[in-house]
Backbone as CSV, one residue per row, in Angstrom:
resi,resn,N_x,N_y,N_z,CA_x,CA_y,CA_z,C_x,C_y,C_z
1,MET,-32.815,19.018,-13.714,-32.670,20.455,-13.867,-33.069,21.172,-12.579
2,ILE,-34.165,20.708,-11.985,-34.629,21.328,-10.738,-33.618,21.067,-9.626
3,ALA,-33.046,19.863,-9.622,-32.051,19.540,-8.594,-30.817,20.442,-8.738
4,TRP,-30.460,20.729,-9.955,-29.309,21.611,-10.191,-29.579,23.020,-9.681
5,VAL,-30.796,23.534,-9.945,-31.175,24.872,-9.480,-31.196,24.911,-7.957
6,ILE,-31.712,23.869,-7.335,-31.752,23.815,-5.861,-30.322,23.752,-5.315
7,GLY,-29.470,22.951,-5.932,-28.079,22.838,-5.485,-27.335,24.160,-5.592
8,MET,-27.542,24.874,-6.680,-26.894,26.176,-6.850,-27.410,27.185,-5.829
9,SER,-28.692,27.150,-5.546,-29.269,28.061,-4.545,-28.682,27.789,-3.172
10,VAL,-28.564,26.520,-2.808,-27.988,26.154,-1.510,-26.525,26.616,-1.446
11,ALA,-25.767,26.452,-2.535,-24.367,26.875,-2.548,-24.248,28.386,-2.375
12,ILE,-25.121,29.150,-3.026,-25.093,30.608,-2.898,-25.436,31.024,-1.478
13,ILE,-26.419,30.382,-0.872,-26.811,30.711,0.509,-25.667,30.402,1.468
14,ILE,-24.996,29.265,1.288,-23.889,28.893,2.178,-22.737,29.892,2.038
15,CYS,-22.414,30.279,0.810,-21.338,31.264,0.601,-21.684,32.604,1.240
16,THR,-22.955,33.026,1.142,-23.384,34.286,1.743,-23.273,34.219,3.261
17,LEU,-23.683,33.108,3.870,-23.581,32.957,5.325,-22.117,32.992,5.783
18,ILE,-21.243,32.319,5.058,-19.820,32.330,5.425,-19.260,33.745,5.340
19,TYR,-19.636,34.489,4.320,-19.170,35.867,4.165,-19.661,36.737,5.317
20,LEU,-20.938,36.601,5.677,-21.488,37.424,6.756,-20.872,37.073,8.101
21,ILE,-20.602,35.793,8.337,-19.990,35.390,9.607,-18.571,35.955,9.712
22,ASN,-17.832,35.930,8.634,-16.459,36.459,8.651,-16.422,37.981,8.690
23,GLU,-17.462,38.659,8.266,-17.487,40.117,8.192,-17.792,40.753,9.546
24,ARG,-18.449,40.051,10.455,-18.852,40.638,11.745,-17.679,41.122,12.595
25,PRO,-16.596,40.369,12.754,-15.499,40.886,13.591,-14.879,42.168,13.035
26,TYR,-14.872,42.349,11.735,-14.269,43.538,11.148,-15.115,44.787,11.382
27,GLU,-16.423,44.621,11.475,-17.288,45.780,11.698,-17.054,46.384,13.076
28,SER,-16.775,45.542,14.084,-16.576,46.056,15.441,-15.181,46.674,15.611
29,LYS,-14.223,46.336,14.752,-12.853,46.821,14.890,-12.525,47.931,13.908
30,LYS,-13.464,48.708,13.522,-13.176,49.782,12.578,-12.263,50.809,13.244
31,LEU,-11.192,51.162,12.542,-10.195,52.084,13.083,-10.559,53.517,12.737
32,GLU,-10.095,54.408,13.605,-10.299,55.826,13.333,-9.308,56.256,12.262
33,PRO,-9.690,57.158,11.413,-8.740,57.605,10.382,-7.573,58.339,11.037
34,PRO,-6.374,58.215,10.484,-5.216,58.887,11.089,-5.346,60.400,10.976
35,LYS,-4.709,61.080,11.927,-4.789,62.535,11.895,-4.002,63.056,10.698
36,PRO,-4.386,64.174,10.160,-3.724,64.677,8.950,-2.275,65.060,9.231
37,PHE,-1.452,64.933,8.209,-0.027,65.248,8.303,0.160,66.759,8.222
38,ILE,0.871,67.300,9.217,1.126,68.740,9.257,2.638,68.933,9.167
39,VAL,3.056,69.702,8.186,4.479,69.864,7.906,5.198,70.554,9.060
40,SER,4.585,71.564,9.653,5.265,72.303,10.722,5.517,71.402,11.931
41,GLU,4.566,70.521,12.261,4.793,69.593,13.376,5.937,68.632,13.049
42,TYR,5.989,68.205,11.815,7.063,67.299,11.387,8.425,67.980,11.531
43,TYR,8.516,69.250,11.103,9.771,69.989,11.239,10.131,70.209,12.707
44,ASP,9.147,70.458,13.547,9.416,70.623,14.981,9.994,69.342,15.573
45,GLN,9.425,68.196,15.198,9.933,66.919,15.710,11.358,66.662,15.219
46,MET,11.624,66.999,13.955,12.977,66.812,13.420,13.982,67.716,14.136
47,GLU,13.596,68.962,14.397,14.492,69.895,15.072,14.786,69.425,16.493
48,LYS,13.770,68.945,17.188,13.954,68.453,18.553,14.891,67.247,18.561
49,ALA,14.706,66.331,17.608,15.572,65.152,17.541,17.010,65.552,17.228
50,ALA,17.201,66.519,16.322,18.551,66.969,15.978,19.228,67.624,17.177
51,LEU,18.494,68.430,17.949,19.075,69.071,19.135,19.439,68.033,20.191
52,ASP,18.595,67.016,20.360,18.913,65.949,21.313,20.197,65.222,20.909
53,ILE,20.345,64.968,19.630,21.550,64.279,19.154,22.782,65.150,19.385
54,LEU,22.682,66.454,19.101,23.829,67.342,19.290,24.207,67.473,20.761
55,GLU,23.219,67.460,21.661,23.516,67.571,23.091,24.206,66.320,23.611
56,GLN,23.831,65.168,23.083,24.387,63.905,23.576,25.622,63.466,22.792
57,GLN,26.064,64.269,21.859,27.174,63.875,20.995,28.471,63.804,21.784
58,GLU,29.217,62.712,21.555,30.503,62.513,22.211,31.571,62.358,21.132
59,PRO,32.807,62.700,21.445,33.860,62.535,20.430,34.082,61.052,20.108
60,VAL,34.353,60.797,18.841,34.561,59.423,18.383,36.056,59.201,18.245
61,ASP,36.538,58.126,18.854,37.966,57.851,18.793,38.284,56.749,17.778
62,GLN,37.495,56.676,16.737,37.719,55.664,15.706,38.337,56.311,14.477
63,ILE,39.057,55.492,13.735,39.670,55.951,12.493,38.840,55.394,11.343
64,ILE,38.491,56.245,10.408,37.695,55.818,9.259,38.604,55.811,8.043
65,ILE,38.695,54.644,7.374,39.521,54.505,6.175,38.663,53.882,5.084
66,LEU,38.660,54.502,3.927,37.982,53.957,2.756,39.044,53.294,1.889
67,TRP,38.969,51.951,1.791,40.019,51.195,1.109,39.671,50.934,-0.346
68,TRP,40.684,51.018,-1.215,40.626,50.545,-2.603,41.776,49.565,-2.745
69,GLY,41.500,48.291,-2.544,42.578,47.306,-2.612,43.547,47.529,-1.472
70,LEU,44.797,47.792,-1.790,45.814,48.006,-0.760,46.017,49.473,-0.425
71,ASP,45.342,50.367,-1.121,45.462,51.801,-0.860,44.140,52.327,-0.315
72,GLY,44.196,53.457,0.395,42.970,54.005,0.942,43.122,55.441,1.395
73,LEU,41.983,56.035,1.756,41.941,57.389,2.298,41.522,57.311,3.759
74,ARG,42.306,57.955,4.637,41.982,57.968,6.063,41.431,59.339,6.424
75,LEU,40.306,59.341,7.131,39.695,60.577,7.608,40.226,60.852,9.010
76,ASN,40.975,61.929,9.146,41.554,62.289,10.445,40.512,62.998,11.307
77,GLU,40.852,63.172,12.598,39.915,63.799,13.532,39.645,65.256,13.191
78,ASP,40.615,65.922,12.578,40.410,67.332,12.239,39.687,67.509,10.904
79,GLY,39.298,66.415,10.252,38.530,66.497,9.015,39.362,66.433,7.756
80,THR,40.688,66.302,7.890,41.536,66.215,6.701,41.648,64.765,6.242
81,LEU,41.978,64.607,4.960,42.147,63.276,4.386,43.624,62.984,4.202
82,GLU,43.993,61.734,4.406,45.381,61.324,4.249,45.408,60.021,3.453
83,TRP,46.306,59.939,2.472,46.440,58.737,1.648,47.283,57.714,2.401
84,VAL,46.768,56.479,2.553,47.497,55.420,3.253,47.617,54.217,2.324
85,SER,48.610,53.375,2.612,48.847,52.204,1.776,49.284,51.034,2.646
86,ARG,48.832,49.832,2.263,49.254,48.617,2.955,50.263,47.834,2.122
87,ARG,50.731,48.421,1.052,51.686,47.724,0.190,53.031,47.598,0.905
88,LYS,53.716,46.497,0.607,55.055,46.321,1.159,56.015,47.214,0.385
89,THR,56.872,47.853,1.117,57.847,48.720,0.451,58.958,47.860,-0.130
90,LYS,59.353,48.173,-1.364,60.438,47.444,-2.017,61.703,48.295,-1.924
91,PRO,62.824,47.638,-1.807,64.072,48.420,-1.741,64.310,49.150,-3.060
92,VAL,64.726,50.371,-2.955,64.962,51.204,-4.130,66.393,50.988,-4.601
93,GLN,66.527,50.684,-5.893,67.861,50.512,-6.461,68.430,51.885,-6.810
94,GLU,69.647,52.102,-6.432,70.279,53.388,-6.726,70.760,53.420,-8.170
95,ASN,70.836,54.604,-8.732,71.318,54.849,-10.092,70.451,54.176,-11.154
96,VAL,69.196,53.901,-10.846,68.269,53.321,-11.829,67.126,54.306,-11.981
97,PHE,66.865,54.698,-13.233,65.832,55.709,-13.480,64.426,55.144,-13.291
98,TYR,64.151,53.922,-13.757,62.803,53.343,-13.730,62.773,52.197,-12.738
99,GLN,61.802,52.240,-11.818,61.642,51.180,-10.828,60.397,50.359,-11.183
100,PRO,60.540,49.236,-11.841,59.355,48.446,-12.196,58.777,47.744,-10.977
101,CYS,57.500,47.425,-11.054,56.853,46.707,-9.956,57.399,45.291,-9.850
102,GLN,57.584,44.634,-10.996,58.137,43.286,-11.007,59.243,43.240,-12.047
103,SER,60.297,42.568,-11.705,61.384,42.452,-12.666,61.055,41.357,-13.673
104,VAL,61.600,41.476,-14.869,61.373,40.489,-15.921,62.252,39.288,-15.630
105,PRO,61.687,38.073,-15.617,62.523,36.903,-15.321,63.527,36.653,-16.445
106,ALA,64.614,36.038,-16.074,65.659,35.733,-17.054,65.167,34.645,-18.001
107,TYR,65.778,34.578,-19.172,65.398,33.599,-20.189,65.723,32.199,-19.694
108,ASN,64.738,31.303,-19.776,64.915,29.933,-19.326,64.575,29.004,-20.491
109,PRO,65.557,28.365,-21.138,65.258,27.496,-22.285,64.463,26.255,-21.892
110,ASP,64.628,25.755,-20.658,63.864,24.579,-20.228,62.375,24.896,-20.156
111,LEU,62.045,26.086,-19.698,60.642,26.487,-19.622,60.034,26.589,-21.018
112,LEU,60.798,27.091,-21.974,60.316,27.186,-23.350,60.056,25.800,-23.931
113,ALA,60.971,24.855,-23.703,60.782,23.490,-24.202,59.562,22.846,-23.552
114,GLN,59.374,23.107,-22.254,58.228,22.533,-21.554,56.920,23.086,-22.100
115,THR,56.834,24.384,-22.348,55.594,24.956,-22.872,55.334,24.490,-24.291
116,GLN,56.412,24.298,-25.091,56.207,23.810,-26.453,55.708,22.372,-26.452
117,SER,56.242,21.528,-25.556,55.764,20.145,-25.495,54.325,20.103,-24.983
118,THR,53.995,20.983,-24.055,52.611,21.049,-23.576,51.685,21.482,-24.696
119,ARG,52.104,22.460,-25.482,51.297,22.938,-26.604,51.107,21.824,-27.640
120,ALA,52.186,21.041,-27.901,52.093,19.944,-28.867,51.116,18.876,-28.383
121,SER,51.151,18.548,-27.088,50.213,17.543,-26.570,48.779,18.071,-26.603
122,ILE,48.582,19.358,-26.366,47.234,19.936,-26.458,46.737,19.873,-27.891
123,ASP,47.611,20.177,-28.859,47.215,20.103,-30.269,46.863,18.678,-30.667
124,ALA,47.637,17.691,-30.178,47.335,16.292,-30.497,45.983,15.882,-29.922
125,LEU,45.701,16.293,-28.686,44.406,15.972,-28.077,43.260,16.641,-28.817
126,MET,43.466,17.868,-29.288,42.406,18.555,-30.036,42.143,17.858,-31.363
127,ALA,43.203,17.372,-32.049,43.018,16.641,-33.307,42.281,15.332,-33.067
128,GLN,42.641,14.635,-31.984,41.952,13.387,-31.656,40.489,13.652,-31.324
129,ASN,40.216,14.710,-30.605,38.841,15.071,-30.258,38.040,15.384,-31.514
130,GLU,38.648,16.080,-32.462,37.954,16.427,-33.705,37.623,15.173,-34.509
131,SER,38.567,14.206,-34.573,38.282,12.977,-35.322,37.166,12.181,-34.647
132,LEU,37.164,12.121,-33.318,36.082,11.424,-32.609,34.745,12.122,-32.820
133,ARG,34.762,13.436,-32.867,33.523,14.172,-33.095,32.984,13.903,-34.494
134,MET,33.876,13.824,-35.475,33.445,13.526,-36.844,32.887,12.111,-36.941
135,GLN,33.508,11.146,-36.245,32.986,9.778,-36.252,31.595,9.732,-35.636
136,ALA,31.397,10.449,-34.546,30.080,10.472,-33.906,29.045,11.119,-34.818
137,LEU,29.426,12.166,-35.527,28.504,12.829,-36.448,28.125,11.905,-37.598
138,GLN,29.107,11.166,-38.155,28.813,10.227,-39.233,27.910,9.101,-38.748
139,ALA,28.150,8.600,-37.529,27.299,7.544,-36.982,25.873,8.050,-36.783
140,GLN,25.724,9.272,-36.349,24.387,9.844,-36.166,23.675,9.989,-37.506
141,GLN,24.395,10.419,-38.536,23.780,10.541,-39.859,23.365,9.177,-40.398
142,ARG,24.203,8.134,-40.170,23.839,6.779,-40.610,22.582,6.305,-39.896
143,MET,22.490,6.573,-38.590,21.303,6.136,-37.833,20.053,6.852,-38.327
144,GLN,20.170,8.117,-38.673,19.015,8.836,-39.214,18.582,8.233,-40.537
145,LEU,19.537,7.839,-41.387,19.213,7.222,-42.669,18.551,5.870,-42.458
146,VAL,19.088,5.055,-41.545,18.501,3.742,-41.264,17.091,3.902,-40.723
147,ASN,16.882,4.846,-39.814,15.541,5.061,-39.248,14.557,5.507,-40.312
148,SER,14.983,6.382,-41.213,14.062,6.839,-42.257,13.731,5.706,-43.222
149,LEU,14.700,4.827,-43.512,14.421,3.683,-44.387,13.501,2.680,-43.706
150,GLN,13.685,2.462,-42.412,12.832,1.512,-41.698,11.398,2.005,-41.618
151,GLN,11.202,3.298,-41.566,9.840,3.827,-41.504,9.116,3.626,-42.822
152,CYS,9.841,3.557,-43.923,9.212,3.371,-45.229,8.890,1.912,-45.501
153,CYS,9.612,0.988,-44.906,9.411,-0.437,-45.183,8.188,-0.957,-44.445
154,VAL,7.583,-2.047,-44.992,6.422,-2.677,-44.361,6.942,-3.713,-43.389
155,GLN,6.734,-3.484,-42.099,7.152,-4.452,-41.105,5.953,-5.196,-40.538
156,TYR,4.896,-4.495,-40.258,3.694,-5.084,-39.682,2.524,-4.680,-40.557
157,PRO,1.943,-5.611,-41.307,0.850,-5.255,-42.214,-0.360,-4.689,-41.493
158,ALA,-0.557,-4.987,-40.240,-1.756,-4.538,-39.537,-1.739,-3.039,-39.287
159,GLN,-0.613,-2.382,-39.436,-0.564,-0.956,-39.137,-1.068,-0.086,-40.277
160,TYR,-1.352,-0.671,-41.461,-1.815,0.115,-42.597,-3.323,0.018,-42.742
161,SER,-3.919,0.935,-43.434,-5.373,1.016,-43.578,-5.887,-0.077,-44.508
162,ASN,-7.236,-0.183,-44.526,-7.895,-1.210,-45.328,-7.619,-1.002,-46.809
163,TYR,-7.628,0.240,-47.247,-7.504,0.486,-48.677,-6.139,0.085,-49.205
164,PHE,-5.139,-0.040,-48.324,-3.816,-0.428,-48.787,-3.811,-1.873,-49.273
165,TYR,-4.554,-2.772,-48.567,-4.582,-4.182,-48.923,-5.815,-4.546,-49.746
166,GLY,-6.789,-3.716,-49.736,-8.027,-4.012,-50.463,-9.138,-4.300,-49.475
167,TRP,-10.335,-4.074,-49.923,-11.463,-4.200,-49.009,-11.816,-5.642,-48.736
168,TRP,-11.415,-6.601,-49.579,-11.813,-7.984,-49.430,-11.084,-8.689,-48.299
169,THR,-9.993,-8.135,-47.763,-9.255,-8.840,-46.720,-9.939,-8.748,-45.366
170,LEU,-10.773,-7.780,-45.147,-11.391,-7.614,-43.830,-12.815,-8.140,-43.775
171,HIS,-13.413,-8.603,-44.884,-14.803,-9.072,-44.853,-14.888,-10.534,-44.587
């Protein structure tokens, strides 16, 4: 008990010495508090910076376009907006009231037969997958039944308590 008290005292003294040694450099480097924030000085600095920017301002010869996909808005030098597009122009059919973006393809019976055969093969694969899933589920249920039956059967007599066999077997 005395050794424990001495050990704890030594640990506390060592921790205190480490703290004091690490604290000394911070005492010599104490910083002065920052000067208070004055709103009028801040506004003066902002005004001076804005005037400097306006004096050094040069005309920009770049075009600014905000794109949405293939369409966009271009900002011209005079401040006006213009709608621009990168879409390819399609030839306009004369005497047609409605110009669709894409024409409807003509009826193709071979394509219909191909999609129907593809659909039939997909249905066959789904039926086969379902039967395999049912077989796996039945096998899992059988294994659960076998495991539960094996847990009930006596395989190793040593795993049961004394009272199961009687007290005379262990004396």
